[in-house]
A tleap script that builds the chain and sets N, CA, C and O, in Angstrom:
source leaprc.protein.ff14SB
mol = sequence {
  NMET ARG THR ARG PHE VAL VAL GLY LEU MET
  LEU ALA LEU HIE VAL SER LEU GLY ALA THR
  VAL TYR GLU LYS GLU CYS VAL GLY CYS HIE
  GLN ASP LEU ASP VAL GLY ILE ASP LYS PHE
  PHE TYR ARG TYR VAL LEU VAL PHE SER SER
  GLU VAL SER VAL LYS ALA ALA LEU LYS ASP
  TYR LEU MET HIE PRO MET LYS GLU LYS THR
  LEU LEU PRO GLU GLY LEU VAL GLU LYS TYR
  GLY ILE LYS ALA PRO TRP THR LEU GLY GLU
  ALA ALA LEU GLU GLU ALA ILE ASP THR TYR
  TRP GLU THR TYR THR PHE MET GLY ARG LEU
  CLYS
}
set mol.1.N position { -21.773 -4.974 -7.530 }
set mol.1.CA position { -21.151 -3.626 -8.739 }
set mol.1.C position { -21.518 -2.493 -8.470 }
set mol.1.O position { -20.933 -1.444 -8.740 }
set mol.2.N position { -22.925 -2.700 -7.692 }
set mol.2.CA position { -23.477 -0.949 -6.937 }
set mol.2.C position { -22.315 -0.899 -6.045 }
set mol.2.O position { -21.468 -0.040 -6.291 }
set mol.3.N position { -22.141 -1.682 -5.051 }
set mol.3.CA position { -21.424 -1.496 -4.003 }
set mol.3.C position { -19.841 -0.821 -4.804 }
set mol.3.O position { -19.754 0.406 -4.856 }
set mol.4.N position { -18.967 -1.457 -5.241 }
set mol.4.CA position { -17.623 -0.696 -6.067 }
set mol.4.C position { -18.147 0.726 -6.767 }
set mol.4.O position { -17.357 1.669 -6.772 }
set mol.5.N position { -19.501 0.896 -7.373 }
set mol.5.CA position { -20.045 2.028 -7.496 }
set mol.5.C position { -19.905 3.357 -6.203 }
set mol.5.O position { -19.166 4.340 -6.142 }
set mol.6.N position { -20.405 3.112 -5.771 }
set mol.6.CA position { -20.303 3.669 -3.926 }
set mol.6.C position { -19.019 4.058 -3.241 }
set mol.6.O position { -18.735 5.028 -2.538 }
set mol.7.N position { -18.013 2.545 -3.838 }
set mol.7.CA position { -16.968 3.094 -3.040 }
set mol.7.C position { -16.313 3.772 -3.811 }
set mol.7.O position { -15.408 4.463 -3.342 }
set mol.8.N position { -16.597 3.777 -5.341 }
set mol.8.CA position { -15.600 4.042 -6.197 }
set mol.8.C position { -16.190 5.990 -6.177 }
set mol.8.O position { -15.480 6.980 -6.349 }
set mol.9.N position { -17.138 5.948 -6.003 }
set mol.9.CA position { -17.790 7.641 -5.505 }
set mol.9.C position { -17.440 7.886 -4.346 }
set mol.9.O position { -17.135 9.057 -4.120 }
set mol.10.N position { -17.385 7.228 -3.596 }
set mol.10.CA position { -16.875 7.908 -2.156 }
set mol.10.C position { -15.083 8.532 -1.951 }
set mol.10.O position { -14.539 9.507 -1.432 }
set mol.11.N position { -14.669 7.318 -2.693 }
set mol.11.CA position { -12.930 7.676 -2.972 }
set mol.11.C position { -13.076 8.959 -3.614 }
set mol.11.O position { -12.596 9.898 -2.978 }
set mol.12.N position { -13.748 9.294 -4.977 }
set mol.12.CA position { -13.414 9.760 -6.183 }
set mol.12.C position { -13.602 11.464 -4.931 }
set mol.12.O position { -12.568 12.117 -4.786 }
set mol.13.N position { -14.622 11.859 -4.346 }
set mol.13.CA position { -15.207 12.519 -3.374 }
set mol.13.C position { -13.796 12.837 -2.206 }
set mol.13.O position { -13.074 13.834 -2.173 }
set mol.14.N position { -13.772 12.197 -1.751 }
set mol.14.CA position { -12.794 11.915 -0.603 }
set mol.14.C position { -11.095 12.741 -1.436 }
set mol.14.O position { -10.233 13.525 -1.037 }
set mol.15.N position { -11.308 12.138 -2.454 }
set mol.15.CA position { -9.488 12.700 -3.146 }
set mol.15.C position { -9.804 13.510 -3.427 }
set mol.15.O position { -8.932 14.378 -3.378 }
set mol.16.N position { -11.342 14.052 -3.999 }
set mol.16.CA position { -11.427 16.260 -4.759 }
set mol.16.C position { -10.945 16.937 -3.048 }
set mol.16.O position { -10.365 18.016 -2.929 }
set mol.17.N position { -11.331 16.047 -1.861 }
set mol.17.CA position { -11.458 16.863 -0.516 }
set mol.17.C position { -10.248 17.452 0.237 }
set mol.17.O position { -10.152 18.215 1.198 }
set mol.18.N position { -9.138 16.657 -0.752 }
set mol.18.CA position { -7.891 17.237 -0.150 }
set mol.18.C position { -7.504 15.910 0.435 }
set mol.18.O position { -6.817 15.947 1.456 }
set mol.19.N position { -7.905 14.530 -0.148 }
set mol.19.CA position { -7.031 13.637 0.833 }
set mol.19.C position { -5.605 13.219 0.131 }
set mol.19.O position { -5.177 13.468 -0.997 }
set mol.20.N position { -5.006 12.455 1.276 }
set mol.20.CA position { -3.833 11.867 1.215 }
set mol.20.C position { -3.024 11.601 0.121 }
set mol.20.O position { -3.748 11.126 -0.755 }
set mol.21.N position { -1.773 11.683 -0.287 }
set mol.21.CA position { -1.009 10.482 -1.002 }
set mol.21.C position { -1.585 9.395 -0.789 }
set mol.21.O position { -2.454 9.047 -1.589 }
set mol.22.N position { -1.353 8.788 0.032 }
set mol.22.CA position { -1.559 7.192 0.289 }
set mol.22.C position { -3.051 7.315 -0.338 }
set mol.22.O position { -3.329 6.721 -1.380 }
set mol.23.N position { -4.036 8.151 0.381 }
set mol.23.CA position { -5.599 7.505 -0.345 }
set mol.23.C position { -5.397 7.654 -1.958 }
set mol.23.O position { -5.719 6.813 -2.798 }
set mol.24.N position { -4.997 8.488 -2.113 }
set mol.24.CA position { -5.029 8.932 -4.172 }
set mol.24.C position { -4.584 7.596 -4.321 }
set mol.24.O position { -5.213 6.540 -4.396 }
set mol.25.N position { -3.118 7.907 -4.354 }
set mol.25.CA position { -2.448 6.928 -4.998 }
set mol.25.C position { -2.003 5.109 -4.559 }
set mol.25.O position { -1.395 4.351 -5.316 }
set mol.26.N position { -2.546 4.734 -3.057 }
set mol.26.CA position { -2.160 3.214 -3.081 }
set mol.26.C position { -3.952 2.811 -2.883 }
set mol.26.O position { -4.406 2.208 -3.856 }
set mol.27.N position { -4.659 3.005 -2.082 }
set mol.27.CA position { -5.909 2.513 -1.344 }
set mol.27.C position { -6.611 2.258 -3.357 }
set mol.27.O position { -6.653 1.073 -3.685 }
set mol.28.N position { -6.797 2.671 -3.804 }
set mol.28.CA position { -7.837 3.477 -4.753 }
set mol.28.C position { -7.273 1.794 -5.461 }
set mol.28.O position { -8.232 1.023 -5.510 }
set mol.29.N position { -5.933 1.157 -5.985 }
set mol.29.CA position { -6.053 0.527 -6.579 }
set mol.29.C position { -5.662 -0.788 -6.260 }
set mol.29.O position { -5.426 -1.678 -7.078 }
set mol.30.N position { -5.591 -0.893 -4.715 }
set mol.30.CA position { -5.737 -2.168 -3.838 }
set mol.30.C position { -6.788 -2.568 -3.615 }
set mol.30.O position { -6.890 -3.753 -3.297 }
set mol.31.N position { -8.130 -1.619 -3.708 }
set mol.31.CA position { -9.354 -1.884 -3.020 }
set mol.31.C position { -9.754 -3.168 -3.812 }
set mol.31.O position { -10.105 -3.996 -2.972 }
set mol.32.N position { -9.866 -3.772 -5.271 }
set mol.32.CA position { -9.782 -4.316 -6.208 }
set mol.32.C position { -8.593 -5.592 -6.021 }
set mol.32.O position { -8.672 -6.399 -6.948 }
set mol.33.N position { -7.510 -5.921 -4.995 }
set mol.33.CA position { -7.638 -7.043 -4.946 }
set mol.33.C position { -7.674 -7.944 -4.180 }
set mol.33.O position { -7.821 -7.706 -2.981 }
set mol.34.N position { -7.577 -8.973 -4.555 }
set mol.34.CA position { -8.351 -10.491 -3.043 }
set mol.34.C position { -7.677 -10.769 -2.063 }
set mol.34.O position { -7.754 -11.741 -1.312 }
set mol.35.N position { -6.915 -9.797 -2.057 }
set mol.35.CA position { -6.180 -9.561 -0.670 }
set mol.35.C position { -6.281 -7.685 -0.151 }
set mol.35.O position { -5.986 -6.726 -0.864 }
set mol.36.N position { -6.921 -7.646 1.663 }
set mol.36.CA position { -6.937 -6.086 1.365 }
set mol.36.C position { -4.903 -5.580 1.636 }
set mol.36.O position { -3.907 -6.301 1.697 }
set mol.37.N position { -5.024 -4.493 1.703 }
set mol.37.CA position { -4.278 -4.150 1.886 }
set mol.37.C position { -3.270 -3.900 3.258 }
set mol.37.O position { -2.068 -3.657 3.159 }
set mol.38.N position { -4.056 -4.018 4.630 }
set mol.38.CA position { -3.323 -4.418 5.594 }
set mol.38.C position { -3.161 -5.636 5.464 }
set mol.38.O position { -2.320 -5.996 6.288 }
set mol.39.N position { -3.424 -6.242 5.026 }
set mol.39.CA position { -2.340 -8.095 5.142 }
set mol.39.C position { -1.176 -8.047 4.071 }
set mol.39.O position { -0.554 -9.084 3.837 }
set mol.40.N position { -0.831 -6.740 3.340 }
set mol.40.CA position { 1.146 -6.460 2.490 }
set mol.40.C position { 1.594 -5.800 4.073 }
set mol.40.O position { 2.743 -6.064 4.427 }
set mol.41.N position { 0.645 -4.871 5.130 }
set mol.41.CA position { 1.590 -4.483 5.805 }
set mol.41.C position { 1.801 -5.638 6.700 }
set mol.41.O position { 2.941 -5.925 7.066 }
set mol.42.N position { 0.712 -6.354 7.096 }
set mol.42.CA position { 1.452 -7.475 8.362 }
set mol.42.C position { 2.572 -8.792 7.564 }
set mol.42.O position { 3.287 -9.275 8.442 }
set mol.43.N position { 2.757 -9.220 6.621 }
set mol.43.CA position { 3.498 -9.318 5.781 }
set mol.43.C position { 4.704 -8.644 5.643 }
set mol.43.O position { 5.754 -9.281 5.563 }
set mol.44.N position { 4.685 -7.733 5.615 }
set mol.44.CA position { 6.328 -6.762 5.725 }
set mol.44.C position { 6.573 -6.572 7.184 }
set mol.44.O position { 7.757 -6.542 7.518 }
set mol.45.N position { 5.440 -6.404 8.349 }
set mol.45.CA position { 5.908 -6.331 9.617 }
set mol.45.C position { 6.801 -7.750 10.139 }
set mol.45.O position { 7.820 -7.744 10.831 }
set mol.46.N position { 5.966 -9.133 9.492 }
set mol.46.CA position { 6.025 -9.874 9.467 }
set mol.46.C position { 8.068 -10.242 9.566 }
set mol.46.O position { 8.858 -10.508 10.471 }
set mol.47.N position { 8.139 -10.066 8.252 }
set mol.47.CA position { 9.633 -10.272 7.562 }
set mol.47.C position { 10.823 -8.848 7.826 }
set mol.47.O position { 12.053 -8.830 7.857 }
set mol.48.N position { 10.056 -8.040 7.944 }
set mol.48.CA position { 11.211 -7.020 8.057 }
set mol.48.C position { 11.555 -6.120 9.574 }
set mol.48.O position { 12.548 -5.450 9.857 }
set mol.49.N position { 10.206 -6.436 10.451 }
set mol.49.CA position { 10.469 -6.345 12.080 }
set mol.49.C position { 10.395 -4.607 12.242 }
set mol.49.O position { 9.257 -4.438 12.679 }
set mol.50.N position { 10.732 -3.895 12.171 }
set mol.50.CA position { 10.510 -2.703 12.812 }
set mol.50.C position { 10.264 -1.593 11.785 }
set mol.50.O position { 10.374 -1.867 10.590 }
set mol.51.N position { 10.058 -0.809 12.036 }
set mol.51.CA position { 9.464 0.822 11.327 }
set mol.51.C position { 10.267 1.021 10.618 }
set mol.51.O position { 9.947 1.404 9.493 }
set mol.52.N position { 11.358 0.890 10.882 }
set mol.52.CA position { 12.701 1.716 9.541 }
set mol.52.C position { 13.115 0.735 9.034 }
set mol.52.O position { 13.714 0.943 7.978 }
set mol.53.N position { 13.044 -0.339 9.369 }
set mol.53.CA position { 13.097 -1.486 8.116 }
set mol.53.C position { 12.037 -1.535 7.476 }
set mol.53.O position { 12.141 -1.092 6.332 }
set mol.54.N position { 10.533 -2.093 7.918 }
set mol.54.CA position { 9.455 -1.915 6.968 }
set mol.54.C position { 9.824 -0.487 5.815 }
set mol.54.O position { 10.238 -0.504 4.656 }
set mol.55.N position { 9.572 0.319 6.452 }
set mol.55.CA position { 9.236 1.722 5.726 }
set mol.55.C position { 10.592 1.736 4.438 }
set mol.55.O position { 10.205 2.109 3.330 }
set mol.56.N position { 12.068 1.364 4.549 }
set mol.56.CA position { 13.077 1.483 3.761 }
set mol.56.C position { 12.471 0.215 3.201 }
set mol.56.O position { 12.562 0.657 2.056 }
set mol.57.N position { 11.979 -0.872 3.031 }
set mol.57.CA position { 11.836 -2.025 2.603 }
set mol.57.C position { 10.754 -1.940 1.281 }
set mol.57.O position { 10.848 -2.480 0.178 }
set mol.58.N position { 9.805 -1.144 1.770 }
set mol.58.CA position { 8.711 -0.958 0.932 }
set mol.58.C position { 8.868 0.366 -0.135 }
set mol.58.O position { 8.321 0.489 -1.231 }
set mol.59.N position { 9.883 1.407 0.612 }
set mol.59.CA position { 9.766 2.453 -0.394 }
set mol.59.C position { 11.510 1.864 -1.409 }
set mol.59.O position { 11.907 2.745 -2.171 }
set mol.60.N position { 12.113 0.965 -1.398 }
set mol.60.CA position { 13.021 0.189 -1.944 }
set mol.60.C position { 12.440 -0.606 -3.165 }
set mol.60.O position { 12.964 -0.668 -4.277 }
set mol.61.N position { 10.967 -1.357 -2.673 }
set mol.61.CA position { 10.201 -1.911 -3.486 }
set mol.61.C position { 9.793 -0.827 -4.675 }
set mol.61.O position { 10.208 -0.527 -5.795 }
set mol.62.N position { 8.962 -0.507 -3.965 }
set mol.62.CA position { 7.708 0.160 -4.560 }
set mol.62.C position { 8.888 1.178 -5.590 }
set mol.62.O position { 8.784 0.935 -6.792 }
set mol.63.N position { 9.574 1.871 -5.347 }
set mol.63.CA position { 10.222 2.633 -6.685 }
set mol.63.C position { 11.283 1.643 -7.212 }
set mol.63.O position { 11.798 2.236 -8.160 }
set mol.64.N position { 11.808 0.568 -7.093 }
set mol.64.CA position { 11.755 -0.586 -7.706 }
set mol.64.C position { 11.466 -1.776 -7.920 }
set mol.64.O position { 12.305 -2.641 -7.668 }
set mol.65.N position { 10.403 -2.063 -8.357 }
set mol.65.CA position { 9.798 -3.373 -8.070 }
set mol.65.C position { 10.189 -4.227 -8.810 }
set mol.65.O position { 10.538 -3.961 -9.960 }
set mol.66.N position { 10.209 -5.165 -8.423 }
set mol.66.CA position { 10.947 -6.713 -9.256 }
set mol.66.C position { 10.637 -7.982 -8.328 }
set mol.66.O position { 10.755 -8.019 -7.104 }
set mol.67.N position { 10.271 -8.876 -9.060 }
set mol.67.CA position { 9.534 -9.771 -8.675 }
set mol.67.C position { 10.431 -10.707 -7.445 }
set mol.67.O position { 9.865 -11.531 -6.727 }
set mol.68.N position { 11.843 -10.418 -7.370 }
set mol.68.CA position { 12.999 -11.682 -6.775 }
set mol.68.C position { 12.552 -10.428 -5.226 }
set mol.68.O position { 12.724 -10.944 -4.121 }
set mol.69.N position { 11.886 -8.512 -5.226 }
set mol.69.CA position { 11.822 -8.682 -4.201 }
set mol.69.C position { 10.369 -8.236 -3.447 }
set mol.69.O position { 10.409 -7.303 -2.645 }
set mol.70.N position { 9.109 -8.910 -3.716 }
set mol.70.CA position { 7.743 -9.273 -3.611 }
set mol.70.C position { 8.080 -9.875 -2.451 }
set mol.70.O position { 9.090 -10.438 -2.028 }
set mol.71.N position { 6.463 -9.506 -1.821 }
set mol.71.CA position { 6.451 -10.279 -0.561 }
set mol.71.C position { 5.035 -10.924 -1.060 }
set mol.71.O position { 4.479 -11.545 -0.154 }
set mol.72.N position { 4.481 -10.916 -2.035 }
set mol.72.CA position { 3.319 -11.222 -2.833 }
set mol.72.C position { 3.161 -12.489 -2.518 }
set mol.72.O position { 4.085 -12.580 -1.709 }
set mol.73.N position { 2.634 -13.649 -2.551 }
set mol.73.CA position { 1.982 -15.220 -2.954 }
set mol.73.C position { 1.729 -14.979 -4.154 }
set mol.73.O position { 0.852 -14.334 -4.727 }
set mol.74.N position { 3.550 -16.223 -4.823 }
set mol.74.CA position { 2.896 -16.187 -5.849 }
set mol.74.C position { 1.760 -16.489 -6.822 }
set mol.74.O position { 2.075 -16.465 -8.012 }
set mol.75.N position { 0.427 -16.784 -6.501 }
set mol.75.CA position { -0.690 -16.829 -7.037 }
set mol.75.C position { -1.032 -15.488 -7.577 }
set mol.75.O position { -1.491 -15.141 -8.666 }
set mol.76.N position { -0.662 -14.790 -6.449 }
set mol.76.CA position { -1.168 -13.066 -6.821 }
set mol.76.C position { 0.312 -12.672 -7.628 }
set mol.76.O position { 0.247 -13.279 -8.697 }
set mol.77.N position { 0.849 -12.359 -7.603 }
set mol.77.CA position { 1.969 -12.025 -8.794 }
set mol.77.C position { 1.517 -12.974 -9.987 }
set mol.77.O position { 1.037 -12.218 -10.831 }
set mol.78.N position { 1.461 -14.084 -10.373 }
set mol.78.CA position { 0.792 -14.483 -11.434 }
set mol.78.C position { -0.152 -13.735 -12.047 }
set mol.78.O position { -0.099 -13.436 -13.240 }
set mol.79.N position { -1.476 -13.244 -10.907 }
set mol.79.CA position { -2.386 -13.246 -10.850 }
set mol.79.C position { -2.372 -11.727 -11.826 }
set mol.79.O position { -2.398 -11.775 -13.056 }
set mol.80.N position { -2.326 -10.318 -10.994 }
set mol.80.CA position { -1.486 -9.582 -10.910 }
set mol.80.C position { -0.074 -9.034 -11.747 }
set mol.80.O position { -0.181 -7.862 -12.107 }
set mol.81.N position { 0.577 -9.367 -11.929 }
set mol.81.CA position { 2.011 -9.528 -12.374 }
set mol.81.C position { 2.487 -8.324 -10.962 }
set mol.81.O position { 1.881 -8.161 -9.902 }
set mol.82.N position { 3.569 -7.735 -11.371 }
set mol.82.CA position { 4.378 -6.597 -10.995 }
set mol.82.C position { 3.969 -5.050 -10.843 }
set mol.82.O position { 3.405 -4.494 -11.785 }
set mol.83.N position { 4.147 -4.618 -10.105 }
set mol.83.CA position { 2.976 -3.140 -10.216 }
set mol.83.C position { 4.162 -2.599 -10.748 }
set mol.83.O position { 5.239 -3.137 -10.490 }
set mol.84.N position { 4.060 -1.155 -11.777 }
set mol.84.CA position { 5.008 -0.187 -12.193 }
set mol.84.C position { 5.766 0.692 -11.393 }
set mol.84.O position { 5.265 1.396 -10.516 }
set mol.85.N position { 6.886 0.668 -11.660 }
set mol.85.CA position { 7.976 1.777 -10.410 }
set mol.85.C position { 7.274 2.971 -10.202 }
set mol.85.O position { 6.884 3.343 -11.309 }
set mol.86.N position { 6.860 3.891 -9.181 }
set mol.86.CA position { 6.428 4.664 -8.527 }
set mol.86.C position { 7.205 5.680 -9.349 }
set mol.86.O position { 8.360 5.540 -9.750 }
set mol.87.N position { 6.206 6.982 -9.589 }
set mol.87.CA position { 6.755 7.497 -10.698 }
set mol.87.C position { 6.679 9.509 -10.068 }
set mol.87.O position { 7.235 10.477 -10.586 }
set mol.88.N position { 5.700 9.452 -8.729 }
set mol.88.CA position { 5.562 10.600 -7.726 }
set mol.88.C position { 6.786 11.349 -7.326 }
set mol.88.O position { 6.862 12.533 -7.654 }
set mol.89.N position { 7.720 10.811 -6.674 }
set mol.89.CA position { 9.059 11.405 -6.489 }
set mol.89.C position { 9.231 11.271 -5.336 }
set mol.89.O position { 8.224 11.597 -4.707 }
set mol.90.N position { 10.485 10.756 -4.388 }
set mol.90.CA position { 10.287 10.227 -3.224 }
set mol.90.C position { 9.984 10.810 -2.040 }
set mol.90.O position { 9.734 10.125 -1.049 }
set mol.91.N position { 9.974 12.240 -2.020 }
set mol.91.CA position { 8.483 12.952 -0.781 }
set mol.91.C position { 7.377 12.620 -1.023 }
set mol.91.O position { 6.556 12.757 -0.116 }
set mol.92.N position { 6.999 12.149 -2.116 }
set mol.92.CA position { 5.130 11.796 -2.443 }
set mol.92.C position { 5.502 10.419 -1.495 }
set mol.92.O position { 5.140 10.316 -0.323 }
set mol.93.N position { 6.229 9.464 -2.166 }
set mol.93.CA position { 6.131 8.064 -1.577 }
set mol.93.C position { 6.734 7.946 -0.120 }
set mol.93.O position { 6.570 6.933 0.559 }
set mol.94.N position { 7.198 8.668 0.164 }
set mol.94.CA position { 7.867 8.537 1.649 }
set mol.94.C position { 5.951 9.171 2.481 }
set mol.94.O position { 5.329 8.651 3.407 }
set mol.95.N position { 5.688 10.056 1.874 }
set mol.95.CA position { 4.854 10.700 2.746 }
set mol.95.C position { 3.742 9.301 3.098 }
set mol.95.O position { 3.292 8.895 4.170 }
set mol.96.N position { 3.538 8.760 1.520 }
set mol.96.CA position { 2.649 7.361 1.388 }
set mol.96.C position { 2.314 6.589 2.828 }
set mol.96.O position { 1.384 6.435 3.620 }
set mol.97.N position { 4.069 6.109 2.570 }
set mol.97.CA position { 4.217 5.133 3.514 }
set mol.97.C position { 4.180 5.565 4.513 }
set mol.97.O position { 3.782 4.746 5.341 }
set mol.98.N position { 4.466 6.749 5.004 }
set mol.98.CA position { 4.428 6.373 6.437 }
set mol.98.C position { 2.960 7.336 6.951 }
set mol.98.O position { 2.877 7.701 8.123 }
set mol.99.N position { 1.630 7.748 5.723 }
set mol.99.CA position { 0.540 7.399 6.465 }
set mol.99.C position { 0.108 6.079 6.425 }
set mol.99.O position { -0.460 5.689 7.445 }
set mol.100.N position { 0.283 4.967 5.132 }
set mol.100.CA position { 0.640 3.529 5.497 }
set mol.100.C position { 0.746 3.083 6.563 }
set mol.100.O position { -0.182 2.426 7.035 }
set mol.101.N position { 2.066 3.336 7.362 }
set mol.101.CA position { 2.326 2.818 8.584 }
set mol.101.C position { 1.048 3.119 9.988 }
set mol.101.O position { 0.304 2.344 10.589 }
set mol.102.N position { 1.311 4.821 10.100 }
set mol.102.CA position { 0.326 5.239 10.677 }
set mol.102.C position { -0.826 4.598 10.999 }
set mol.102.O position { -1.026 4.397 12.197 }
set mol.103.N position { -2.202 3.967 9.647 }
set mol.103.CA position { -2.589 3.313 9.195 }
set mol.103.C position { -2.876 1.905 9.949 }
set mol.103.O position { -3.732 1.359 10.644 }
set mol.104.N position { -1.975 1.738 9.533 }
set mol.104.CA position { -1.977 -0.563 10.177 }
set mol.104.C position { -1.234 -0.703 11.501 }
set mol.104.O position { -1.470 -1.642 12.262 }
set mol.105.N position { -0.324 0.253 11.769 }
set mol.105.CA position { 0.639 -0.681 12.829 }
set mol.105.C position { -0.456 -0.345 13.756 }
set mol.105.O position { -1.408 0.428 13.871 }
set mol.106.N position { 0.481 -1.837 14.692 }
set mol.106.CA position { -0.049 -1.919 15.715 }
set mol.106.C position { 0.637 -1.743 16.827 }
set mol.106.O position { 0.173 -2.032 17.929 }
set mol.107.N position { 2.113 -1.124 16.599 }
set mol.107.CA position { 3.375 -1.356 17.279 }
set mol.107.C position { 2.938 0.013 18.273 }
set mol.107.O position { 2.625 1.056 17.701 }
set mol.108.N position { 2.937 -0.047 19.582 }
set mol.108.CA position { 2.435 0.899 20.453 }
set mol.108.C position { 1.227 1.741 20.731 }
set mol.108.O position { 1.096 2.924 21.048 }
set mol.109.N position { -0.097 0.197 20.387 }
set mol.109.CA position { -1.109 0.848 20.494 }
set mol.109.C position { -1.334 -0.725 21.296 }
set mol.109.O position { -2.507 -0.816 21.656 }
set mol.110.N position { -0.641 -1.776 21.604 }
set mol.110.CA position { -0.783 -2.452 22.524 }
set mol.110.C position { -1.087 -2.684 23.915 }
set mol.110.O position { -0.209 -2.499 24.758 }
set mol.111.N position { -1.923 -2.963 24.149 }
set mol.111.CA position { -2.264 -2.937 26.149 }
set mol.111.C position { -1.756 -4.180 26.640 }
set mol.111.O position { -1.827 -4.446 27.840 }
savepdb mol mol.pdb
quit
């Protein structure tokens, strides 16, 4: 319980100091899920392969979430449901997706 409080406090402080749209709008909710936000990224890469395709699929899902579009395992869909549509506009969504991509991509980093 104390760890969540500290993480929440750190996140709130970071948000107030100019955090990205991704950090403000995505990370906070996903930190409480059973599966890390990085695992969602890897599922999208496995299914959609390229940066352009992954970003387009994420944008489509986040703007128009439907059970038929989700890559979540059935158990997580049953537990958490389907998220509400993104409401902060396309530019903010694209910024969040770009940050998400840069945070977790391994493409171009493998040696």
